[in-house]
C-alpha positions as CSV (number, residue, x, y, z in Angstrom):
1,M,-120.4,-134.3,109.7
2,T,-117.2,-135.8,111.5
3,H,-114.9,-134.0,113.3
4,V,-112.1,-134.9,115.8
5,E,-112.6,-133.8,119.3
6,T,-109.8,-132.9,121.8
7,T,-109.6,-132.2,125.4
8,T,-107.6,-130.5,127.9
9,A,-106.7,-133.5,129.8
10,A,-103.3,-133.4,130.9
11,E,-100.5,-134.8,128.7
12,P,-99.1,-137.7,129.5
13,Q,-95.5,-137.6,130.3
14,V,-92.6,-138.6,127.6
15,E,-90.3,-141.8,129.3
16,S,-86.9,-141.7,128.0
17,V,-85.7,-144.7,126.3
18,V,-82.3,-146.3,126.7
19,E,-80.6,-145.6,123.5
20,D,-79.0,-149.5,123.1
21,R,-82.1,-150.8,124.1
22,W,-84.5,-148.9,121.3
23,W,-85.5,-152.0,119.6
24,R,-87.4,-153.1,122.1
25,D,-90.5,-151.3,121.9
26,A,-89.6,-149.6,118.6
27,V,-91.8,-148.7,115.6
28,V,-90.3,-150.0,112.8
29,Y,-91.8,-148.7,109.1
30,Q,-90.9,-151.2,106.3
31,V,-90.1,-149.5,103.1
32,Y,-90.1,-151.2,100.1
33,V,-88.0,-148.9,97.7
34,R,-89.5,-149.6,94.3
35,S,-93.0,-148.9,95.5
36,F,-92.3,-145.9,98.0
37,A,-91.7,-142.8,96.0
38,D,-90.0,-142.2,92.6
39,Q,-87.7,-138.9,92.2
40,S,-86.1,-140.0,88.9
41,G,-89.3,-140.2,86.8
42,D,-88.7,-143.8,85.7
43,G,-91.4,-145.3,87.2
44,I,-89.5,-146.5,90.2
45,G,-89.1,-145.6,93.5
46,D,-85.8,-144.9,94.5
47,L,-83.4,-143.5,97.4
48,A,-84.0,-139.7,96.7
49,G,-87.7,-140.5,96.9
50,V,-87.2,-141.7,100.4
51,L,-84.8,-139.2,101.2
52,D,-87.7,-136.3,99.9
53,K,-90.1,-138.5,102.2
54,L,-88.2,-138.1,105.5
55,P,-90.5,-135.6,107.0
56,Y,-93.4,-137.5,106.5
57,L,-92.1,-140.7,108.1
58,H,-90.9,-138.5,111.2
59,D,-94.4,-137.0,111.5
60,L,-95.8,-140.7,111.3
61,G,-94.0,-141.3,114.6
62,V,-91.5,-144.0,113.6
63,D,-88.5,-145.2,115.0
64,A,-86.6,-147.4,112.3
65,L,-87.1,-148.0,108.4
66,W,-86.4,-151.1,107.1
67,F,-85.4,-151.4,103.6
68,N,-86.0,-154.2,101.5
69,P,-82.9,-155.2,99.6
70,W,-81.7,-152.4,97.7
71,Y,-78.5,-153.9,96.0
72,P,-77.9,-154.5,92.4
73,S,-80.0,-157.6,91.4
74,P,-81.6,-158.9,88.0
75,L,-84.8,-158.8,89.6
76,A,-85.9,-162.5,89.2
77,D,-87.4,-162.2,92.7
78,T,-88.0,-158.6,92.7
79,G,-84.5,-158.2,94.5
80,Y,-84.0,-160.8,96.7
81,D,-81.7,-162.1,94.3
82,I,-78.6,-160.3,94.8
83,S,-75.5,-159.9,92.5
84,D,-73.8,-157.6,95.0
85,Y,-73.9,-157.2,98.7
86,R,-71.9,-153.7,98.6
87,S,-73.7,-151.6,96.4
88,I,-77.1,-150.0,95.7
89,D,-79.2,-150.8,92.5
90,P,-78.5,-148.0,89.7
91,A,-82.3,-148.2,89.6
92,F,-82.7,-146.9,93.4
93,G,-78.9,-144.5,93.5
94,T,-75.7,-144.8,94.9
95,L,-74.0,-145.8,97.6
96,E,-73.3,-142.2,98.5
97,E,-76.9,-141.7,98.5
98,A,-77.7,-144.5,100.7
99,E,-75.2,-143.5,103.2
100,N,-76.5,-139.7,103.2
101,L,-80.0,-141.3,103.8
102,I,-78.6,-143.3,106.7
103,A,-77.3,-140.0,107.9
104,A,-80.5,-137.6,106.9
105,A,-82.7,-140.0,108.8
106,R,-80.8,-140.4,111.8
107,A,-80.6,-136.8,112.4
108,L,-84.4,-137.1,112.5
109,G,-84.0,-140.0,115.2
110,I,-84.9,-142.3,112.8
111,R,-82.9,-145.4,112.2
112,T,-81.9,-147.7,109.8
113,I,-82.4,-151.5,109.3
114,I,-81.5,-153.1,106.0
115,D,-81.9,-156.6,104.0
116,I,-79.6,-159.4,104.5
117,V,-80.4,-162.6,102.2
118,P,-77.9,-165.3,103.8
119,N,-79.4,-168.4,102.1
120,H,-79.0,-167.6,98.3
121,V,-77.8,-165.1,95.6
122,S,-78.4,-164.5,92.1
123,D,-77.3,-166.5,89.5
124,E,-75.3,-163.6,87.9
125,H,-73.6,-163.3,91.4
126,P,-69.5,-163.8,90.9
127,W,-69.3,-166.6,92.9
128,F,-72.1,-168.5,90.9
129,Q,-70.7,-167.6,87.6
130,E,-67.3,-168.6,88.6
131,A,-68.7,-171.8,89.8
132,L,-70.6,-172.5,86.3
133,A,-67.7,-171.7,84.7
134,S,-65.4,-174.6,86.7
135,P,-66.0,-178.1,86.6
136,P,-67.8,-180.7,88.6
137,G,-66.0,-181.1,92.1
138,S,-64.1,-177.6,91.7
139,P,-63.6,-175.5,95.0
140,E,-65.7,-172.8,93.2
141,R,-68.6,-175.3,93.0
142,D,-68.3,-176.0,96.7
143,R,-70.2,-172.7,97.8
144,F,-72.9,-173.9,96.3
145,W,-75.2,-177.2,96.5
146,F,-74.0,-178.7,92.9
147,R,-74.9,-182.6,92.9
148,P,-75.2,-185.1,90.2
149,G,-78.5,-186.4,89.0
150,N,-80.5,-189.4,90.0
151,G,-81.5,-192.2,86.8
152,A,-79.7,-193.8,84.5
153,D,-78.2,-190.4,82.7
154,G,-78.6,-187.9,86.0
155,E,-81.8,-186.7,84.2
156,L,-83.6,-186.8,87.6
157,P,-83.0,-184.4,90.5
158,P,-80.8,-185.3,93.5
159,N,-83.7,-185.9,95.7
160,G,-87.7,-184.9,95.7
161,W,-87.0,-181.2,97.5
162,Q,-89.8,-178.6,96.3
163,S,-89.2,-174.9,95.9
164,I,-90.9,-172.3,97.9
165,F,-91.9,-171.2,94.6
166,G,-93.3,-174.2,93.1
167,G,-92.1,-176.9,91.4
168,S,-88.7,-178.3,92.1
169,A,-85.9,-177.2,93.7
170,W,-83.4,-178.2,91.6
171,T,-82.2,-177.2,88.2
172,R,-79.6,-179.2,85.9
173,T,-76.4,-177.3,84.3
174,Q,-75.1,-177.6,80.8
175,D,-71.1,-177.9,80.1
176,A,-69.5,-175.3,77.3
177,S,-70.9,-178.2,74.7
178,G,-74.5,-177.9,75.4
179,A,-74.6,-181.3,77.2
180,P,-76.3,-181.7,80.6
181,G,-74.2,-181.7,83.9
182,D,-74.9,-181.5,87.8
183,W,-77.7,-180.3,89.4
184,Y,-77.6,-176.9,92.0
185,L,-80.2,-176.4,94.6
186,H,-82.5,-173.3,94.7
187,L,-85.2,-173.4,97.4
188,F,-86.5,-170.4,95.8
189,A,-86.6,-169.5,91.9
190,P,-83.6,-170.9,89.7
191,E,-82.1,-168.1,89.8
192,Q,-81.3,-167.8,93.6
193,P,-79.0,-170.7,93.7
194,D,-78.8,-171.2,97.5
195,L,-74.9,-171.1,99.3
196,N,-73.5,-174.1,101.6
197,W,-72.9,-172.6,104.9
198,T,-70.6,-175.5,105.6
199,H,-67.9,-173.7,103.4
200,P,-65.3,-171.3,105.3
201,D,-65.8,-168.9,102.3
202,V,-69.8,-168.3,102.8
203,W,-69.2,-167.4,106.9
204,T,-66.4,-165.4,106.1
205,E,-68.2,-163.6,103.3
206,H,-71.3,-162.2,105.1
207,E,-69.4,-161.4,108.4
208,D,-67.5,-159.0,106.2
209,V,-70.9,-157.8,104.7
210,L,-72.4,-157.0,108.4
211,R,-69.2,-155.1,108.9
212,F,-69.2,-153.5,105.6
213,W,-73.1,-151.6,106.6
214,F,-72.8,-151.5,110.0
215,D,-69.7,-149.3,109.4
216,R,-71.8,-146.9,107.4
217,G,-74.0,-146.5,109.9
218,V,-76.4,-149.0,109.6
219,A,-78.5,-149.7,112.8
220,G,-79.5,-153.3,112.2
221,V,-80.4,-156.1,109.8
222,R,-83.2,-157.9,109.1
223,I,-82.2,-161.5,107.8
224,D,-84.1,-163.2,105.1
225,S,-85.2,-166.6,105.5
226,A,-83.6,-167.1,108.6
227,A,-84.2,-170.7,109.5
228,L,-83.4,-172.0,105.9
229,L,-79.5,-171.7,105.8
230,V,-78.3,-174.8,106.8
231,K,-78.8,-178.1,105.1
232,D,-78.7,-181.9,105.2
233,P,-75.1,-182.9,103.8
234,A,-76.6,-186.1,102.9
235,L,-79.9,-184.2,101.0
236,S,-82.2,-186.7,102.7
237,E,-85.6,-186.5,101.7
238,E,-88.4,-184.2,103.5
239,P,-90.4,-186.4,105.9
240,A,-93.9,-186.1,106.6
241,D,-93.1,-185.7,110.0
242,S,-89.9,-184.5,111.4
243,V,-87.7,-184.4,114.5
244,P,-87.5,-180.6,115.7
245,G,-84.1,-179.8,114.3
246,E,-83.9,-182.8,112.0
247,H,-85.7,-181.7,109.1
248,P,-83.5,-181.3,106.1
249,F,-83.4,-177.6,105.4
250,T,-85.3,-176.2,107.9
251,D,-84.0,-175.1,111.7
252,R,-81.5,-177.1,112.0
253,D,-79.2,-176.7,115.1
254,Q,-76.1,-175.7,113.6
255,L,-78.0,-172.2,112.2
256,H,-77.3,-170.9,116.1
257,E,-73.4,-171.1,115.7
258,I,-73.9,-168.7,113.2
259,Y,-76.0,-166.1,114.7
260,R,-73.5,-166.3,117.6
261,R,-71.1,-164.9,115.4
262,W,-73.4,-162.2,113.7
263,R,-74.7,-161.2,117.5
264,A,-70.6,-160.8,118.9
265,I,-69.9,-158.6,115.5
266,A,-73.1,-156.5,116.1
267,D,-72.3,-156.4,119.9
268,G,-68.6,-155.2,119.2
269,Y,-69.9,-151.6,118.2
270,A,-70.2,-148.8,120.7
271,E,-73.8,-148.5,119.7
272,P,-74.9,-152.1,119.9
273,R,-76.0,-153.1,116.0
274,V,-79.8,-155.2,116.1
275,L,-80.3,-158.6,114.4
276,V,-83.8,-159.3,113.4
277,G,-84.7,-162.6,112.2
278,E,-87.5,-163.9,109.3
279,V,-88.4,-167.3,111.2
280,W,-91.0,-169.0,110.2
281,L,-91.8,-171.8,112.6
282,P,-94.6,-173.2,114.3
283,D,-92.8,-174.8,117.2
284,A,-92.9,-171.7,120.1
285,E,-89.8,-173.3,122.2
286,R,-88.0,-174.1,118.7
287,F,-88.9,-170.1,117.8
288,A,-87.7,-168.8,120.8
289,R,-84.1,-170.7,120.9
290,Y,-83.2,-168.1,118.5
291,L,-83.7,-165.0,120.6
292,R,-81.6,-166.6,123.3
293,P,-79.0,-163.5,124.8
294,D,-76.1,-164.2,122.6
295,E,-78.4,-164.6,119.3
296,L,-81.0,-162.6,117.5
297,H,-82.5,-159.4,119.4
298,T,-86.0,-160.2,117.7
299,A,-87.6,-162.3,115.0
300,F,-91.2,-161.4,113.3
301,N,-94.3,-162.7,115.0
302,F,-96.2,-164.2,112.1
303,D,-98.6,-166.2,114.0
304,F,-99.9,-163.1,115.0
305,L,-99.9,-161.6,111.4
306,A,-101.6,-164.9,110.1
307,C,-104.2,-165.3,113.2
308,P,-107.7,-164.8,111.8
309,W,-109.9,-162.0,113.3
310,E,-111.4,-163.9,116.0
311,P,-111.1,-162.8,119.8
312,G,-110.4,-166.3,120.9
313,P,-107.3,-167.0,118.4
314,M,-106.1,-163.7,118.9
315,R,-105.9,-163.4,122.8
316,T,-104.4,-166.9,122.1
317,S,-101.8,-165.8,119.6
318,I,-101.1,-162.9,122.3
319,D,-100.5,-165.0,125.1
320,S,-98.3,-167.9,123.1
321,S,-96.0,-164.6,121.9
322,L,-95.0,-163.4,125.4
323,A,-94.8,-167.2,126.6
324,A,-92.4,-167.9,123.9
325,H,-90.7,-164.6,124.3
326,A,-90.4,-164.6,128.2
327,P,-87.7,-167.5,128.9
328,V,-85.1,-165.5,126.8
329,G,-86.2,-162.1,127.8
330,A,-86.7,-161.0,124.3
331,P,-89.5,-158.6,123.3
332,A,-92.1,-159.9,121.0
333,T,-92.7,-158.2,117.7
334,W,-96.5,-157.3,116.3
335,V,-96.6,-157.2,112.4
336,L,-100.0,-157.1,110.7
337,S,-98.9,-157.2,107.0
338,N,-95.6,-156.9,105.1
339,H,-94.6,-157.6,101.4
340,D,-95.5,-161.0,101.2
341,V,-98.7,-160.7,102.4
342,T,-102.6,-159.8,101.4
343,R,-103.0,-156.2,103.1
344,P,-105.2,-156.7,106.2
345,V,-107.8,-154.3,104.7
346,T,-108.7,-157.0,102.1
347,R,-107.7,-160.1,104.7
348,Y,-109.9,-159.0,107.6
349,G,-113.1,-158.2,104.9
350,R,-113.4,-161.7,104.1
351,D,-115.4,-164.4,105.7
352,D,-111.8,-166.3,106.7
353,T,-109.5,-163.4,107.9
354,S,-106.8,-165.8,108.6
355,F,-103.7,-165.8,106.1
356,A,-102.0,-168.9,104.7
357,F,-100.1,-168.8,101.4
358,E,-101.5,-171.8,100.4
359,S,-104.7,-170.4,100.7
360,K,-104.3,-167.6,99.1
361,R,-106.3,-166.7,96.0
362,E,-108.0,-163.6,93.8
363,G,-111.2,-162.8,93.6
364,T,-112.6,-164.2,97.0
365,P,-115.4,-161.9,97.9
366,T,-114.3,-159.2,100.2
367,D,-116.2,-156.4,102.3
368,L,-113.7,-153.3,102.1
369,Q,-115.8,-151.4,104.1
370,R,-115.6,-154.1,107.2
371,G,-112.1,-154.6,106.4
372,N,-111.3,-150.9,106.8
373,R,-112.8,-151.1,110.3
374,R,-111.2,-153.9,111.5
375,A,-108.3,-152.6,110.2
376,R,-108.2,-150.0,112.1
377,A,-108.9,-152.0,115.4
378,A,-106.0,-154.4,115.0
379,A,-103.8,-151.3,114.2
380,L,-104.6,-150.0,117.6
381,L,-104.4,-153.6,119.1
382,A,-101.1,-153.8,117.9
383,M,-99.6,-150.8,119.1
384,A,-100.6,-151.4,122.4
385,L,-98.8,-154.5,122.8
386,P,-95.6,-155.3,124.5
387,G,-92.8,-155.3,122.2
388,S,-92.0,-153.5,118.8
389,M,-94.3,-153.2,115.8
390,Y,-93.6,-153.2,112.2
391,V,-95.9,-151.4,109.6
392,Y,-95.5,-152.2,106.1
393,Q,-95.7,-149.1,104.0
394,G,-99.4,-148.4,103.1
395,E,-100.5,-150.0,105.5
396,E,-101.2,-146.6,107.4
397,L,-103.1,-145.7,104.2
398,G,-105.5,-148.2,104.5
399,L,-104.7,-149.7,101.1
400,P,-106.4,-152.8,100.2
401,E,-104.6,-155.6,98.0
402,V,-104.8,-154.9,93.9
403,E,-106.4,-158.0,92.8
404,D,-107.0,-156.9,89.0
405,I,-103.4,-156.8,88.0
406,P,-102.9,-158.0,84.5
407,A,-101.3,-161.1,83.6
408,E,-98.5,-158.8,81.6
409,R,-97.7,-156.6,84.2
410,R,-97.1,-159.2,87.1
411,Q,-93.8,-159.5,88.3
412,D,-93.8,-162.4,91.2
413,P,-92.5,-165.6,90.4
414,M,-94.9,-166.7,92.6
415,W,-97.8,-166.2,90.1
416,L,-95.1,-167.1,86.9
417,R,-94.2,-170.6,88.6
418,S,-97.4,-171.5,89.4
419,G,-99.0,-170.6,86.1
420,G,-101.4,-168.1,87.8
421,V,-102.5,-170.2,90.4
422,D,-100.9,-168.6,92.9
423,P,-101.7,-164.9,92.7
424,G,-98.3,-164.0,94.0
425,R,-97.6,-160.7,95.6
426,D,-97.7,-158.1,93.5
427,G,-100.8,-156.9,95.0
428,C,-99.2,-155.7,98.1
429,R,-96.6,-154.2,96.1
430,V,-98.2,-151.5,94.3
431,P,-96.8,-148.2,94.8
432,L,-98.0,-145.3,97.3
433,P,-100.5,-142.8,96.2
434,W,-99.2,-139.4,97.7
435,A,-101.6,-136.5,95.9
436,G,-103.8,-135.6,93.3
437,Q,-107.0,-137.2,91.4
438,R,-105.5,-139.8,88.9
439,P,-102.6,-142.1,88.9
440,P,-100.2,-142.3,89.5
441,F,-101.1,-140.1,92.4
442,A,-97.4,-138.0,92.4
443,F,-95.7,-141.5,93.2
444,S,-93.9,-140.3,89.9
445,G,-94.1,-136.5,88.6
446,E,-95.5,-135.2,85.9
447,G,-94.1,-136.5,82.6
448,A,-92.7,-139.7,84.3
449,D,-92.6,-143.0,83.0
450,R,-95.7,-145.6,83.7
451,P,-95.0,-147.1,87.2
452,W,-93.6,-150.6,87.3
453,L,-97.1,-151.6,88.7
454,D,-100.0,-149.5,88.2
455,L,-102.3,-147.7,91.0
456,P,-105.7,-148.1,90.5
457,D,-108.3,-145.3,89.2
458,D,-110.0,-145.0,92.5
459,W,-107.4,-144.5,95.1
460,A,-107.7,-140.6,94.9
461,P,-109.4,-141.1,98.4
462,L,-106.4,-143.1,100.1
463,T,-103.6,-140.1,98.9
464,V,-101.4,-139.3,101.5
465,A,-102.6,-135.3,100.9
466,A,-106.5,-136.1,101.2
467,Q,-105.8,-138.4,104.3
468,T,-103.9,-135.7,105.8
469,A,-106.6,-133.4,105.4
470,E,-109.2,-136.0,106.8
471,A,-109.3,-136.0,110.7
472,T,-110.7,-139.9,110.8
473,S,-108.6,-141.2,107.9
474,M,-106.5,-144.3,108.9
475,L,-103.5,-142.0,108.2
476,N,-104.4,-139.7,111.1
477,L,-105.5,-143.1,113.4
478,Y,-102.1,-144.2,113.0
479,R,-100.2,-140.7,113.7
480,A,-102.2,-140.5,116.8
481,G,-102.0,-143.6,117.8
482,L,-98.0,-143.8,117.0
483,R,-98.2,-140.7,118.9
484,L,-99.8,-141.9,121.8
485,R,-97.5,-145.1,121.9
486,R,-94.6,-142.5,121.9
487,T,-95.6,-140.7,124.9
488,I,-97.5,-143.3,127.3
489,A,-94.7,-144.8,129.5
490,A,-96.6,-147.9,130.1
491,L,-96.5,-148.5,126.1
492,R,-92.8,-147.2,125.6
493,A,-91.4,-150.3,128.1
494,G,-90.7,-152.6,126.4
495,N,-90.9,-155.7,128.0
496,Q,-90.1,-154.4,131.5
497,R,-92.1,-156.0,134.4
498,D,-93.9,-152.5,135.0
499,A,-95.5,-153.1,131.4
500,D,-96.5,-156.4,131.1
501,L,-99.7,-157.1,129.8
502,R,-102.7,-157.8,132.2
503,W,-105.9,-159.5,131.2
504,L,-109.2,-158.1,132.7
505,P,-111.9,-159.8,132.9
506,S,-114.6,-159.8,129.8
507,S,-117.3,-161.2,127.7
508,D,-115.9,-163.6,125.2
509,S,-116.5,-161.1,122.5
510,V,-114.5,-158.7,124.1
511,L,-110.2,-158.6,124.5
512,A,-109.4,-156.2,127.5
513,F,-106.5,-155.6,129.5
514,A,-104.3,-153.1,131.2
515,R,-100.5,-152.1,131.2
516,G,-98.9,-150.0,133.5
517,E,-100.9,-148.6,136.6
518,D,-103.5,-146.7,134.0
519,F,-103.6,-147.8,130.6
520,I,-106.6,-150.0,129.4
521,C,-107.0,-151.2,125.9
522,L,-110.6,-152.8,124.7
523,V,-111.4,-154.6,121.6
524,N,-115.3,-155.4,120.5
525,F,-115.0,-158.1,118.0
526,G,-119.0,-158.6,119.1
527,P,-121.9,-157.6,117.3
528,D,-123.1,-155.4,120.5
529,P,-121.9,-152.0,121.7
530,V,-120.0,-152.6,125.0
531,D,-119.6,-150.0,128.4
532,L,-116.6,-148.5,129.1
533,P,-115.1,-149.2,132.4
534,D,-116.3,-147.0,135.0
535,G,-113.5,-144.1,135.8
536,A,-111.8,-144.5,132.3
537,S,-111.2,-141.7,130.1
538,V,-111.1,-142.0,126.4
539,L,-107.6,-141.7,124.7
540,L,-108.2,-142.7,121.2
541,A,-111.1,-145.1,119.7
542,S,-110.5,-146.9,116.3
543,S,-114.5,-146.0,115.3
544,E,-116.5,-143.3,116.5
545,L,-118.1,-144.5,120.2
546,E,-122.1,-144.8,120.1
547,G,-123.2,-143.1,123.3
548,G,-120.1,-143.7,124.8
549,A,-119.8,-147.4,124.1
550,L,-117.4,-149.4,122.1
551,P,-119.2,-150.3,118.8
552,Y,-118.3,-153.9,117.0
553,D,-115.0,-154.3,115.6
554,S,-113.4,-151.6,117.1
555,T,-110.5,-150.8,119.8
556,V,-110.3,-147.9,122.6
557,W,-107.8,-146.6,124.9
558,L,-108.5,-145.7,128.0
559,R,-107.0,-144.0,130.8
560,Q,-108.1,-145.0,134.4
561,T,-108.3,-141.9,136.2
562,N,-108.3,-144.1,139.8
563,P,-105.8,-146.9,139.3
564,H,-105.5,-147.7,142.8
565,D,-109.2,-148.3,143.5
566,P,-110.0,-151.7,142.5
567,S,-113.8,-151.2,141.6
568,G,-112.8,-148.6,138.8
569,V,-111.9,-151.6,136.2
570,R,-114.8,-153.6,136.2
571,S,-115.8,-156.4,133.1
572,P,-116.9,-154.6,129.7
573,R,-120.2,-156.0,128.8
574,A,-122.3,-156.1,125.9
575,D,-125.3,-153.4,126.4
576,T,-128.0,-152.5,124.0
577,S,-130.3,-150.8,126.6
578,D,-130.2,-146.7,126.1
579,R,-127.1,-145.0,127.2
580,S,-126.2,-141.2,128.1
581,N,-124.8,-139.3,125.0
582,Q,-121.9,-137.6,127.2
583,P,-118.9,-136.9,125.0
584,A,-115.7,-139.0,125.5
585,S,-112.9,-137.7,127.2
586,G,-109.0,-138.2,126.2
587,T,-105.7,-136.3,126.0
588,V,-105.6,-136.7,122.5
589,P,-107.9,-136.9,119.2
590,V,-111.1,-138.8,120.1
591,L,-113.2,-140.1,116.8
592,R,-116.7,-138.6,117.0
593,K,-119.9,-138.0,115.5
594,G,-120.9,-134.3,115.9
């Protein structure tokens, strides 16, 4: 049988955390409310469900919750088309419930981060409805990008910009008589008209929205599509190769003044609020500009998320991420998944383990056992790196991507607008399984409505209840890893110099690094087991050790028992010779056969 072995080694001391710098090494749990837990019984997750599960989140060991948009929305893009930024969607609850949830979480030491979507609003937002009801050239339309079309009768879009969801980024309006009129810009769905950030009303409105939520105890905001807000007023065509800062709608230099203003607001609170950017940029120098001391605090590290499970690319991604953040003194963030990308267990089980939207296809051969093993190793790797970490709900359960959703049940506009060529993102948004032997696995109570997306019939072993009872489950691995991350001083020091990552000599198939005086992390990507360094005790391993050696696709955390003896840290090496079968030692659970 498999069991968890514990030892009697001394417990590491907890390092105190400076309260106003909590975000530098925080573990942030992403809550996709619609799929988290349903208390009302309507098949849709809600704030009451999150409140009920706060003990679970506290036991998991997270520092903050990031909520995807919880505002009223017509749901053209599952909540990212917002009609009212100062209220809660009735499907989720009420503003009072949100305030109570923020306070209850904080009482457990968990802060709240909410989504802000400044690039666009819903086409049902009062501003856009006023614009549609007003004539061309009116002040109401100046808050958006209304333009006459090209061609003899204006029948062609103003330019060739394409929507991120596919098709033209322009939709033509009709006047009261039904006659075609101006076009409006939407980089996403037609139901998401882009705001014009040259208009002072747009600046004022968003700054007021920030204050509205900060005043209610929200600790920070995640800024959706943070590099897309500012457009070239001339609406110039998108070039094949653009000069940095001169793309017509991405990463324009004028963006930084917006975030300087927001930072001043965030810093004006007794406990400074945190700004987190969703910034998809390939240029490290341009990316770092958003993280200067008077702009955003952190930004998502999508290079690491998209990186293939290979030692060379992984090391390059880690090095480049740390190097990009160092000049501006910002902490890196480590992200393995979110509500937009293929879940790690599925992605890592494929021959191509990287992620790219343009190459995302369903039906790709997947070895879920291999993917699970790699996802466990990747989780411990991410937890050991300097900076903050984001965990997308269900990642800690090892949920796979659901790829057999019937066409009539799909919700994502990426699937709809591509005619089914793009599988969309519904597969990583399926509700969480909590307990039981059959769907909906206590996501909703008995007699509740059918969940908005169906849970697979074979998810009983993946429920929270089942994994809590299984010592070596993915959930218990996350719990143990996050508990250690909180208690080991070197892992709670953000980007402070005494916890910088130091690479250790290793073979090409192994990543080995140290943090602090005595913490070592080894990741074995190769086929052969790897000997552990002399003088090291095991804290936690993602897979069962083989005769005291680290097997393939596995990560181990070690404590160097004599850190001042340079001979105590040696190069890990592949070794298939006979090894003694001595039990590993450590301070918290060690996964072993028994």
